[in-house]
Structure formats: C-alpha cells, structure tokens
DRENDRENMI-329529 format. One record per residue: residue number from 1; x, y, z of N, C-alpha, C in turn. Coordinates in steps of 0.2 Angstrom, whole numbers. Each point is the difference from the previous one (the first is absolute). Layout:
// residues N
[pt NUM, [X, Y, Z], [X, Y, Z], [X, Y, Z]],
...
// end
This chain:
// residues 290
[pt 1, [155, 266, 224], [-6, -3, 0], [0, -8, 0]],
[pt 2, [4, -3, -4], [1, -7, 0], [2, -2, 7]],
[pt 3, [4, 3, 3], [3, -2, 7], [-6, 1, 5]],
[pt 4, [-4, 5, 0], [-5, 1, 4], [-6, -5, -1]],
[pt 5, [-1, -2, -6], [-5, -5, -1], [2, -7, 3]],
[pt 6, [7, -1, -1], [3, -7, 2], [-1, 0, 8]],
[pt 7, [2, 6, 3], [0, 0, 8], [-7, -1, 3]],
[pt 8, [-5, 3, -4], [-6, -1, 3], [-3, -7, -1]],
[pt 9, [2, -3, -6], [-3, -6, -2], [3, -6, 4]],
[pt 10, [7, 0, 0], [3, -6, 3], [-2, -3, 6]],
[pt 11, [-1, 5, 5], [-2, -3, 7], [-7, -4, 0]],
[pt 12, [-4, 2, -5], [-7, -4, -1], [2, -7, -3]],
[pt 13, [4, 0, -4], [2, -6, -4], [3, -5, 6]],
[pt 14, [5, 3, 4], [3, -4, 5], [-5, -3, 5]],
[pt 15, [-5, 4, 2], [-5, -2, 4], [-4, -6, -3]],
[pt 16, [-2, 1, -6], [-4, -6, -4], [5, -6, 0]],
[pt 17, [6, 1, -1], [4, -6, -1], [1, -4, 7]],
[pt 18, [-1, 3, 6], [1, -4, 6], [-7, -3, 2]],
[pt 19, [-5, 1, -3], [-7, -2, 2], [0, -8, 0]],
[pt 20, [-3, -3, 5], [0, -8, -1], [-4, -2, -6]],
[pt 21, [2, -5, -3], [-3, -2, -7], [-8, 0, 0]],
[pt 22, [-3, -2, 5], [-7, 0, 0], [-3, 7, -1]],
[pt 23, [3, 5, 4], [-2, 7, -1], [2, 3, -6]],
[pt 24, [6, -2, -2], [3, 2, -7], [-4, -1, -5]],
[pt 25, [-3, -6, -1], [-5, -2, -5], [-7, 3, 1]],
[pt 26, [-2, 1, 6], [-6, 4, 1], [1, 7, -3]],
[pt 27, [6, 3, 1], [1, 6, -3], [0, 0, -7]],
[pt 28, [3, -5, -3], [0, -1, -7], [-7, 0, -3]],
[pt 29, [-4, -4, 3], [-7, 0, -2], [-3, 7, 0]],
[pt 30, [1, 4, 5], [-2, 7, 0], [2, 4, -6]],
[pt 31, [7, -1, -1], [3, 4, -6], [-4, -3, -7]],
[pt 32, [-1, -6, 0], [-4, -3, -6], [-6, 4, -1]],
[pt 33, [-4, 0, 5], [-7, 4, -1], [1, 7, -2]],
[pt 34, [5, 3, 3], [2, 7, -2], [2, 1, -7]],
[pt 35, [4, -5, -2], [3, 1, -7], [-5, -3, -5]],
[pt 36, [-4, -5, 1], [-4, -3, -5], [-7, 4, 0]],
[pt 37, [-3, 1, 6], [-7, 3, 0], [0, 7, 0]],
[pt 38, [6, 3, 4], [0, 7, 0], [4, 4, -5]],
[pt 39, [6, -2, -1], [4, 4, -5], [-1, -3, -7]],
[pt 40, [-1, -7, 0], [-1, -3, -7], [7, 0, -4]],
[pt 41, [5, -1, 4], [7, 1, -3], [1, -5, -7]],
[pt 42, [0, 4, -5], [2, -4, -7], [-5, -5, -2]],
[pt 43, [-6, 1, 3], [-5, -6, -1], [-2, -1, -8]],
[pt 44, [0, 6, -4], [-2, -1, -7], [6, -4, -3]],
[pt 45, [6, 2, 2], [6, -4, -3], [-1, -7, 1]],
[pt 46, [-1, -2, 6], [-1, -7, 3], [-5, -4, -4]],
[pt 47, [-6, 4, -1], [-5, -4, -3], [1, 0, -8]],
[pt 48, [3, 4, -3], [2, 0, -7], [5, -6, -1]],
[pt 49, [5, 0, 5], [5, -6, -1], [-3, -7, 1]],
[pt 50, [-5, 0, 5], [-3, -7, 1], [-4, -1, -6]],
[pt 51, [-4, 4, -3], [-4, -1, -5], [3, -2, -7]],
[pt 52, [6, 2, -1], [4, -2, -6], [4, -6, 1]],
[pt 53, [3, -1, 6], [4, -6, 2], [-4, -6, 1]],
[pt 54, [-6, 1, 3], [-4, -6, 2], [-7, 1, -3]],
[pt 55, [-1, 0, -7], [-6, 2, -3], [-5, -6, 1]],
[pt 56, [3, -6, 1], [-4, -6, 1], [-4, 0, 6]],
[pt 57, [1, 4, 5], [-3, 0, 6], [-6, 5, 0]],
[pt 58, [-5, -1, 4], [-6, 4, 0], [2, 6, 4]],
[pt 59, [-5, 5, 0], [1, 7, 3], [0, -2, 8]],
[pt 60, [-4, -4, 2], [0, -2, 7], [6, -3, 3]],
[pt 61, [3, -5, -4], [6, -3, 1], [6, 5, 1]],
[pt 62, [0, 5, -5], [6, 4, 0], [-1, 5, 5]],
[pt 63, [-6, 2, 2], [-1, 4, 6], [3, -3, 7]],
[pt 64, [-2, -6, 0], [3, -4, 6], [8, 0, 0]],
[pt 65, [3, -1, -6], [7, 1, 0], [3, 7, 2]],
[pt 66, [-4, 5, -3], [2, 7, 1], [0, 1, 8]],
[pt 67, [-5, -2, 3], [0, 2, 8], [5, -4, 3]],
[pt 68, [1, -7, -1], [6, -3, 3], [7, 3, -2]],
[pt 69, [0, 2, -6], [7, 3, -2], [1, 6, 5]],
[pt 70, [-5, 5, 1], [1, 6, 4], [2, -2, 7]],
[pt 71, [-3, -5, 3], [1, -2, 6], [8, -3, 1]],
[pt 72, [2, -4, -6], [7, -2, 0], [4, 6, -1]],
[pt 73, [-1, 4, -4], [4, 6, -1], [2, 4, 6]],
[pt 74, [-5, 1, 4], [1, 4, 6], [4, -4, 5]],
[pt 75, [-1, -7, 0], [4, -4, 4], [8, 0, -2]],
[pt 76, [1, 0, -6], [7, 0, -3], [3, 7, 2]],
[pt 77, [-3, 5, -1], [3, 7, 2], [1, 0, 7]],
[pt 78, [-4, -2, 4], [1, 0, 7], [5, -5, 2]],
[pt 79, [1, -5, -3], [5, -5, 2], [7, 2, -2]],
[pt 80, [0, 5, -5], [7, 3, -1], [1, 4, 6]],
[pt 81, [-5, 4, 3], [2, 4, 6], [1, -5, 6]],
[pt 82, [-3, -5, 0], [1, -5, 6], [8, -2, 0]],
[pt 83, [3, 0, -6], [7, -2, -1], [4, 4, 5]],
[pt 84, [-2, 6, 2], [4, 4, 4], [2, -3, 7]],
[pt 85, [-5, -4, 2], [1, -3, 7], [0, -7, 0]],
[pt 86, [-2, -4, -5], [-1, -7, 0], [7, -3, 1]],
[pt 87, [0, -5, 4], [6, -4, 2], [2, -5, -6]],
[pt 88, [6, -2, 0], [2, -5, -5], [-3, -6, 1]],
[pt 89, [-1, -2, 6], [-4, -7, 2], [-7, 0, -3]],
[pt 90, [-3, 6, 2], [-7, 1, -3], [-1, 0, -7]],
[pt 91, [5, 3, -3], [0, 0, -8], [1, -7, -3]],
[pt 92, [4, -4, 3], [1, -7, -2], [-6, -4, 0]],
[pt 93, [-4, 2, 5], [-6, -4, 1], [-6, 2, -5]],
[pt 94, [1, 6, -2], [-6, 3, -4], [2, 0, -8]],
[pt 95, [7, 0, -1], [2, -1, -7], [4, -5, -1]],
[pt 96, [-2, -6, -2], [3, -6, -1], [2, -2, -7]],
[pt 97, [7, -2, -1], [2, -2, -6], [0, -8, 0]],
[pt 98, [-4, -2, -5], [-2, -7, 0], [6, -5, -2]],
[pt 99, [4, 3, -5], [6, -4, -3], [6, 3, 0]],
[pt 100, [2, 2, 6], [7, 4, 1], [5, -4, -2]],
[pt 101, [0, -7, 0], [5, -4, -3], [2, 1, -7]],
[pt 102, [-5, 3, -4], [2, 1, -7], [4, 6, 0]],
[pt 103, [-1, 5, 4], [4, 6, 0], [7, -2, 2]],
[pt 104, [1, -5, 5], [7, -2, 2], [3, -3, -6]],
[pt 105, [-3, -4, -4], [3, -3, -6], [3, 6, -5]],
[pt 106, [-4, 5, 0], [2, 6, -4], [6, 3, 3]],
[pt 107, [1, 1, 6], [5, 2, 4], [7, -3, -2]],
[pt 108, [-1, -7, 0], [6, -4, -1], [3, 1, -7]],
[pt 109, [-4, 2, -5], [3, 2, -7], [4, 6, 0]],
[pt 110, [0, 4, 5], [4, 6, 0], [-1, 5, -5]],
[pt 111, [-7, 0, -2], [-2, 5, -5], [-6, 4, 3]],
[pt 112, [0, 6, -2], [-5, 5, 2], [-7, -2, -3]],
[pt 113, [-5, 2, 3], [-7, -2, -2], [-4, 6, 0]],
[pt 114, [-5, 0, -5], [-5, 5, 0], [-6, -3, 2]],
[pt 115, [-3, 3, 6], [-7, -3, 2], [-5, 4, -2]],
[pt 116, [-4, -2, -5], [-6, 4, -2], [-6, -1, 4]],
[pt 117, [-3, 5, 2], [-6, 0, 4], [-6, 4, -4]],
[pt 118, [-6, 0, 3], [-5, 4, -3], [-4, 3, 6]],
[pt 119, [-4, 5, -2], [-4, 4, 5], [-6, -5, 2]],
[pt 120, [2, -5, 3], [-5, -5, 2], [1, -2, 7]],
[pt 121, [-6, -1, 4], [1, -3, 7], [4, 5, 4]],
[pt 122, [6, -2, 2], [5, 4, 4], [7, 1, -3]],
[pt 123, [1, 5, -4], [7, 1, -3], [4, 4, 5]],
[pt 124, [-3, 3, 5], [3, 4, 5], [4, -5, 5]],
[pt 125, [-3, -5, 2], [3, -4, 5], [5, -5, -3]],
[pt 126, [0, -1, -7], [4, -4, -3], [8, 3, 1]],
[pt 127, [0, 6, 2], [7, 3, 1], [3, -3, 6]],
[pt 128, [-4, -4, 4], [3, -4, 6], [4, -6, -2]],
[pt 129, [1, -1, -7], [3, -6, -2], [8, 0, 2]],
[pt 130, [3, 6, 1], [7, 0, 1], [1, -4, 7]],
[pt 131, [-5, -1, 4], [1, -4, 6], [1, -7, -1]],
[pt 132, [-1, -2, -6], [0, -7, -2], [5, -2, -5]],
[pt 133, [4, 4, -2], [5, -1, -6], [7, 3, 2]],
[pt 134, [5, -2, -3], [7, 3, 0], [1, 5, -6]],
[pt 135, [-5, 0, -4], [1, 5, -6], [0, 7, 3]],
[pt 136, [3, 5, -3], [-1, 7, 2], [-6, 2, -4]],
[pt 137, [-5, 2, 4], [-7, 1, -3], [-1, 8, -1]],
[pt 138, [-3, 1, -6], [-2, 7, -2], [-7, 0, -2]],
[pt 139, [-4, 5, 2], [-6, 1, -3], [0, 6, -4]],
[pt 140, [-2, 0, -7], [-1, 5, -4], [-6, 4, 1]],
[pt 141, [0, 7, 1], [-6, 3, 1], [0, 7, -3]],
[pt 142, [-6, 4, -1], [0, 6, -3], [0, 5, 6]],
[pt 143, [5, 5, -1], [1, 5, 6], [-6, 4, 1]],
[pt 144, [-2, 2, 6], [-5, 4, 2], [2, 7, -1]],
[pt 145, [-5, 5, -1], [1, 7, -1], [2, 3, 7]],
[pt 146, [-3, -2, 5], [2, 3, 7], [6, -4, 2]],
[pt 147, [6, 4, 1], [6, -3, 1], [0, -3, 7]],
[pt 148, [-4, 3, 5], [0, -3, 7], [-4, -6, 0]],
[pt 149, [-5, 0, -3], [-4, -7, 0], [4, -5, -4]],
[pt 150, [3, 2, -5], [4, -5, -4], [6, -3, 4]],
[pt 151, [3, 4, 4], [5, -2, 5], [-3, -5, 5]],
[pt 152, [-6, 2, 2], [-3, -5, 5], [-3, -6, -3]],
[pt 153, [-3, 0, -6], [-2, -6, -3], [6, -4, -2]],
[pt 154, [6, 2, -2], [6, -4, -1], [2, -3, 7]],
[pt 155, [-1, 4, 5], [2, -3, 7], [-4, -6, 2]],
[pt 156, [-7, 1, -1], [-5, -5, 1], [1, -6, -4]],
[pt 157, [1, 1, -6], [0, -6, -5], [7, -3, 1]],
[pt 158, [5, 3, 3], [6, -3, 0], [1, -3, 7]],
[pt 159, [-5, 0, 4], [1, -3, 7], [3, -7, 1]],
[pt 160, [-2, -4, -5], [2, -7, 0], [6, -1, -4]],
[pt 161, [5, 5, -1], [6, 0, -3], [0, 0, -7]],
[pt 162, [-5, 1, -3], [0, 1, -7], [1, 7, -2]],
[pt 163, [3, 2, -5], [1, 7, -2], [-4, 2, -6]],
[pt 164, [-2, 6, 0], [-4, 3, -5], [5, 4, -5]],
[pt 165, [-2, -1, -7], [4, 4, -5], [-6, 3, -5]],
[pt 166, [1, 6, -2], [-4, 3, -4], [0, -3, -7]],
[pt 167, [-5, 1, -4], [0, -3, -7], [6, 3, -4]],
[pt 168, [2, 6, 1], [5, 4, -4], [7, -3, 2]],
[pt 169, [1, -3, 6], [6, -2, 2], [1, -7, -1]],
[pt 170, [-5, -4, -2], [1, -7, 0], [5, -3, -4]],
[pt 171, [1, 2, -6], [5, -2, -5], [7, 1, 2]],
[pt 172, [1, 6, 3], [7, 1, 2], [1, -4, 7]],
[pt 173, [-5, -1, 4], [2, -5, 6], [1, -7, -2]],
[pt 174, [-4, -3, -5], [2, -6, -2], [7, -1, -4]],
[pt 175, [1, 5, -4], [7, 0, -3], [5, 0, 5]],
[pt 176, [0, 4, 5], [5, 1, 6], [0, -7, 3]],
[pt 177, [-5, -3, 2], [0, -6, 4], [3, -6, -4]],
[pt 178, [-2, 0, -7], [3, -5, -4], [8, 1, -1]],
[pt 179, [2, 6, 0], [7, 1, 0], [4, -2, 6]],
[pt 180, [-4, 1, 6], [4, -1, 6], [-2, -7, 2]],
[pt 181, [-4, -4, -4], [-1, -7, 2], [-5, -1, 6]],
[pt 182, [-4, 5, 1], [-5, 0, 5], [-6, -3, -2]],
[pt 183, [-2, -7, 2], [-5, -3, -2], [-7, 2, 3]],
[pt 184, [-5, 2, -4], [-5, 4, 3], [-7, -3, -3]],
[pt 185, [-5, 2, 4], [-7, -1, -2], [-4, 7, -1]],
[pt 186, [-2, 1, -6], [-4, 6, -2], [-7, -1, -1]],
[pt 187, [-4, 3, 5], [-7, -1, -1], [-4, 6, -4]],
[pt 188, [-4, -2, -5], [-3, 5, -4], [-7, -2, -1]],
[pt 189, [-5, 5, 1], [-7, -2, -2], [-1, 4, -7]],
[pt 190, [-1, -4, -5], [0, 2, -7], [-7, -1, -4]],
[pt 191, [-5, 0, 4], [-7, -1, -3], [-4, 6, -2]],
[pt 192, [3, 6, 2], [-4, 6, -2], [2, 3, -7]],
[pt 193, [-4, 5, -2], [1, 3, -6], [6, 4, -1]],
[pt 194, [4, -1, -5], [6, 4, -2], [-3, 6, -4]],
[pt 195, [5, 5, -1], [-1, 5, -5], [0, -3, -7]],
[pt 196, [-5, 2, -4], [-1, -3, -7], [7, 2, -4]],
[pt 197, [2, 6, 1], [6, 2, -4], [6, -4, 2]],
[pt 198, [0, -4, 5], [6, -4, 3], [-2, -7, -1]],
[pt 199, [-5, -2, -4], [-2, -7, 0], [3, -3, -6]],
[pt 200, [3, -6, 2], [3, -5, -5], [-4, -6, -2]],
[pt 201, [-5, -1, 4], [-4, -6, -1], [-7, 0, 3]],
[pt 202, [-5, -2, -4], [-7, -1, 2], [-2, -7, 1]],
[pt 203, [-4, -1, 5], [-2, -7, 1], [-7, 0, 3]],
[pt 204, [-4, -6, -1], [-6, 0, 3], [0, -1, 7]],
[pt 205, [-3, 4, 4], [-1, -1, 7], [-7, 0, 2]],
[pt 206, [-2, -5, 3], [-7, -1, 2], [-5, 1, -7]],
[pt 207, [3, -3, -5], [-3, 0, -7], [0, 7, -4]],
[pt 208, [4, 5, 3], [0, 6, -3], [7, 2, -2]],
[pt 209, [2, 2, -6], [6, 1, -2], [3, 7, 2]],
[pt 210, [5, 0, 4], [2, 6, 3], [8, 0, 0]],
[pt 211, [3, 7, 1], [7, 0, 0], [2, -3, 7]],
[pt 212, [6, -3, 0], [2, -3, 6], [8, 2, 1]],
[pt 213, [1, 0, 7], [7, 1, 2], [5, -5, -2]],
[pt 214, [5, 1, -3], [5, -5, -2], [7, 1, 3]],
[pt 215, [0, 5, 5], [7, 2, 3], [3, -6, 4]],
[pt 216, [-4, -4, 3], [3, -5, 4], [3, -6, -4]],
[pt 217, [-4, -1, -6], [3, -5, -5], [7, 3, -3]],
[pt 218, [0, 6, -1], [6, 3, -3], [6, 0, 4]],
[pt 219, [-2, 1, 7], [6, -1, 5], [2, -7, 1]],
[pt 220, [-5, -5, 0], [2, -7, 0], [4, -2, -6]],
[pt 221, [-1, 2, -6], [3, -2, -5], [7, 3, -1]],
[pt 222, [1, 7, 2], [6, 3, 0], [5, -2, 5]],
[pt 223, [-2, -2, 6], [4, -2, 5], [0, -8, 2]],
[pt 224, [-4, -3, -5], [-1, -8, 1], [-3, -1, 7]],
[pt 225, [-5, 3, 2], [-3, -1, 7], [-5, -5, -1]],
[pt 226, [-1, -5, 5], [-5, -4, 1], [-7, 4, 2]],
[pt 227, [-6, -3, -2], [-6, 4, 1], [-5, -5, 4]],
[pt 228, [-2, 2, 5], [-6, -3, 4], [-6, 4, 1]],
[pt 229, [-5, -3, 1], [-7, 4, 1], [-2, -2, 7]],
[pt 230, [-2, 5, 3], [-3, 0, 7], [-7, -1, 0]],
[pt 231, [-3, -6, 0], [-7, -1, 0], [-3, 0, 8]],
[pt 232, [-3, 6, 1], [-2, 1, 7], [-8, -1, 0]],
[pt 233, [-2, -3, 5], [-7, -1, 1], [-2, 2, 8]],
[pt 234, [-6, 3, 0], [-3, 2, 7], [-3, -6, 3]],
[pt 235, [3, -3, 5], [-3, -6, 4], [-6, 2, 4]],
[pt 236, [0, 6, 3], [-5, 3, 4], [2, 7, 2]],
[pt 237, [-4, 3, 3], [1, 7, 2], [7, 1, 4]],
[pt 238, [5, 3, -3], [6, 1, 4], [5, -5, -1]],
[pt 239, [-2, -5, -4], [5, -6, -1], [1, -1, -8]],
[pt 240, [6, -1, -2], [2, -1, -7], [5, -6, -1]],
[pt 241, [0, -3, -6], [5, -5, -2], [3, 2, -6]],
[pt 242, [6, -1, -1], [4, 1, -6], [3, -6, -3]],
[pt 243, [-1, -1, -6], [3, -6, -3], [4, 2, -6]],
[pt 244, [6, -2, -1], [5, 2, -5], [-1, -4, -6]],
[pt 245, [-1, 3, -6], [-1, -4, -6], [5, 2, -5]],
[pt 246, [4, -5, -2], [6, 1, -5], [-3, 3, -7]],
[pt 247, [3, 5, -2], [-2, 2, -7], [6, -1, -5]],
[pt 248, [6, 2, 2], [6, -2, -5], [6, -1, 4]],
[pt 249, [4, -4, -2], [7, -2, 3], [5, 1, -5]],
[pt 250, [-1, 2, -6], [5, 1, -6], [-3, 6, -4]],
[pt 251, [-1, 6, 3], [-4, 5, -2], [3, 3, -7]],
[pt 252, [6, 0, -1], [3, 2, -7], [-2, -4, -6]],
[pt 253, [-1, -6, 2], [-2, -5, -6], [-8, 0, -1]],
[pt 254, [-4, 3, 4], [-7, -1, -1], [-2, 6, -5]],
[pt 255, [-5, -2, -5], [-2, 5, -5], [-3, 6, 3]],
[pt 256, [1, 6, -3], [-2, 6, 3], [-8, 0, 2]],
[pt 257, [-1, 3, 5], [-7, 1, 3], [-3, -6, 3]],
[pt 258, [3, -6, 0], [-2, -6, 2], [0, 0, 8]],
[pt 259, [5, 3, 3], [0, 1, 7], [-6, 5, 3]],
[pt 260, [-1, 5, -4], [-5, 5, 2], [-7, -3, -1]],
[pt 261, [-1, -4, -6], [-7, -3, -1], [-1, -6, 5]],
[pt 262, [5, -3, 2], [-1, -6, 6], [-2, 4, 6]],
[pt 263, [4, 5, 2], [-2, 4, 6], [-7, 2, 0]],
[pt 264, [-2, 3, -5], [-7, 3, -1], [-5, -6, 1]],
[pt 265, [1, -6, -3], [-4, -5, 1], [-1, -3, 7]],
[pt 266, [5, 1, 4], [0, -2, 7], [-4, 5, 4]],
[pt 267, [1, 6, -2], [-5, 5, 3], [-7, -1, -1]],
[pt 268, [-1, -2, -7], [-7, -1, -2], [-3, -6, 5]],
[pt 269, [4, -5, 1], [-3, -6, 3], [-2, 2, 7]],
[pt 270, [4, 5, 3], [-2, 2, 7], [-7, 4, 0]],
[pt 271, [0, 5, -5], [-6, 4, 0], [-6, -5, -2]],
[pt 272, [0, -4, -4], [-6, -5, -1], [-2, -4, 6]],
[pt 273, [5, -2, 4], [-1, -4, 6], [-4, 4, 5]],
[pt 274, [2, 6, 1], [-3, 5, 5], [1, 7, -2]],
[pt 275, [-4, 3, -4], [1, 6, -3], [0, 6, 5]],
[pt 276, [-3, -1, 6], [-1, 5, 5], [6, 2, 3]],
[pt 277, [6, -3, -1], [6, 1, 3], [5, 4, -5]],
[pt 278, [-3, 1, -6], [5, 4, -5], [-2, 7, 1]],
[pt 279, [5, 5, -2], [0, 7, 2], [-4, 3, -6]],
[pt 280, [-6, 1, 0], [-4, 2, -6], [-1, 8, 0]],
[pt 281, [3, 3, 4], [0, 8, 0], [5, 3, -5]],
[pt 282, [5, -4, -2], [4, 2, -5], [-3, 0, -7]],
[pt 283, [2, 5, -4], [-3, 0, -7], [4, -5, -5]],
[pt 284, [0, -6, 2], [4, -5, -4], [-2, -1, -7]],
[pt 285, [-6, 1, -2], [-3, -1, -7], [-1, 7, -3]],
[pt 286, [3, 5, 2], [-1, 7, -3], [2, 0, -7]],
[pt 287, [5, -4, -2], [3, 0, -7], [-2, -7, -2]],
[pt 288, [-4, -1, -5], [-1, -7, -3], [-2, 1, -7]],
[pt 289, [2, -6, -4], [-2, 0, -7], [-7, -2, -1]],
[pt 290, [-3, 3, -5], [-7, -2, -1], [-1, -7, -2]],
// end
C-alpha cells in the first residue's frame, strides 16, 4: 500500500516542482485557501499557541499573524517540493548566506560544528549550505513512516550534497566521524517539544517554562564541537537570507544548559521580530509548568 500511494503521489509532486515560480506561488495561494478556510488544518492548535506565546497582542493582531503564517506554511512545504527540480544557480539566488566568511573561519579550525536551526522561515532550503562550505554536512531528521516517501525526501533534501541522518543514528555517526578525523557540520532543529520523561532541563520560551531539547548541547560538550545558530529571515516571497551567529567555541567549558538557553533566546528574537514565519502548528507548549 505504501508503494502504491507513493507511485500515485510522486508524479503530481514532480509536476508541481517544475511550475514557473509565478504559477508555483499561485498554486500555493490555492492550497492556502483550501488548508485554512476549507480544512482548517490545526487551526485550534495555532490559535492556542499564538494566544499563550503572544498574549500582549489583540485578537485582531493575532488573527492577522495566523493568516500570514498559513500562507507561509504552504509556501515552505511547496518549496520543499520545488527542490526536486530547482537548479543550484537558482537556489543560490533565493537562499543567500550573508556571512559565509564566518563559516570559512570555522573551517580553518579543523573542528566539527553543530549548526542549530529552528522551524522558522526556511529550514528546508538551509540544506543547500553544503554548496558553500568544505565541511561534510549532515541534516538530522525524524524518519517518515512511509519508507518510499522517506527515501524520496532524503533524496530531495540531499540534492545539494548534504546527507541526512536519522535522530537514532546521530550519535554513532558523530563518534565514527570523530574517530576517522572527518570534519563535519551537523544541522539540528531543536526548538520543538521533547518527551517529558526524557527531559533534563526546563527553560522559559516565549515567557512560558517548558521542557527543552538538550541533545545538541550534550553532543557539543561530549565531542568538543563548536556551535553556531542559523538565523534565517524571509526577505520576500521565495527569497531568504541566513546569518550565522556564534553560540560557543569552547563547549566543554561552558556551564550546563547555557548553550541551550542561548539558542532558545536567538529563536525568540526571530519570533518576536516576525512571528508569522514560525511553525505554530507544532504543540510546542503542550507541556508547561503552571
């Protein structure tokens, strides 16, 4: 059944990917109206998240953010499909790294790096970073249940020479690379909610104390990896800029949870600046202290 679903669906995805950008975003507008006004996909979750994370705004202001978010969400998912056919030259025009020279400095240190990102603006096109660095680049992701779609998503996301590794295999991969002396960059998005029974640290995020992922910090300390944050912003529709922000260069000596807290503070700054580009459909605040 999984194979049948994949074979029926993929030709449509390929057709979407080859649409000229003007038609492509018209199609995204149509999907937005279907998802927002027709299906109402996770609308209750989005409104709840906006109400508790942005309580200082009026209902009208939050509603405007809500609609802009759904438009952006549809763009992001379709842009992942666009990756099937987009050229390297087009990608470099649409996803620009503003301070690539900083990454070059980190390359010269001959140390591996953890690049922390968030579900903000375009985390999908951030995978094109491998075109701009000599690091061996990996993106950490959660495996899909449909093995055929999982294989295709891996192929799409790896188009620009980055490799994907599942969360369960990340530690063994880093251990192997460190043993072999393979200098690498590991990209992780760590802003979503962890399982409470696996939580080691709680921190305020958008003013609400919640459990937070600390795996990236644990890896950085264990293997003495430098840590950067990818600050991504949406310039206009279909165009993004990424700026690297240093978080730690001596991870083992930094007090516990300081790397994690600094990362979350950077994510908060982005959300406050333009909240419509954060991924509000996730149940980020489902576990919180009173």
